[in-house]
N, C-alpha and C positions, 0 to 999 in steps of 0.2 A: 504494500500500500504506500502511496506517495503522500508525504505530509503536506504537500502544497494543495492537495485536493480535499482536505478535511478541515473542519472548524471545531472550536471548543464547544462541547455540549453543556457546559456549566451555565445556568441561567443568570448568574450574577457576574459573569466575566465581561469586562469591557470590550473584549475582542470576540464576542460570541458568534457573530455571523460573518466574520472576516475570513475569507478563504484566500490562500496564496500570499499572505502578508508576512510569512516567516515567523509566526507566533507559535507554531506547533513543531515540536522536536520529538525524535525517537527516544523513548524511555527504556524499552526492552524489545528488541527486534524479534526474537523467536515467539514471544507471547503476544506480539502486536500491541504493546502498551505505548501510549503517546503522552506527552507532557506539554501543557500550555505554558508559555512563557509569561503571559500577562497575569494570570491567576495560577500560581504554581499547583495546579491540580493535574492528576493523571487520569486517563480513561482508556478503555480498550477500543479496538477497532469495531467490535460488535455492539457497542453501546447504542441503544435506540433501535436495535433490530430484533427479530424473532430468535436469533441465536445468542443473545446476551445471557450470561450466566448458565449456559447450557452445559450439562455434564455428559451428555450423549454425543458421540462423534457427529459432526455436521453431515458426513456422507450418509449415515444411518437415517438421520431425520429427513434428508432430501429423498432418499429411497422410499421411506415410509409415506411421505406426502405424495410422491409420484404414484405409488401403488393405490393409495386412497383416491387419487384423482382419476385413475384409470378404471375405478369401479370395483376393485377387489374387495371382498367382504373382510371385515376385521378378523374373524376367526382364521381365515386362510393366511392372513399376514402374520399372525402370531405363530 
């Protein structure tokens, strides 16, 4: 993920909706953690998405949603 394409999700941050201004830095690359320079808060790349705080692998969730969308019954998926 490119830090110039995201903005700070903190509601009280003065740079909340500013994209590409250089206010977001990489905090931890493997875990995709970001750091806002304006309000020293960290956040993940999945903040604000359906995958936020997910403990199941993303591939499993996508497969499950695909099967449900294709009309598979729940007992067959289990």
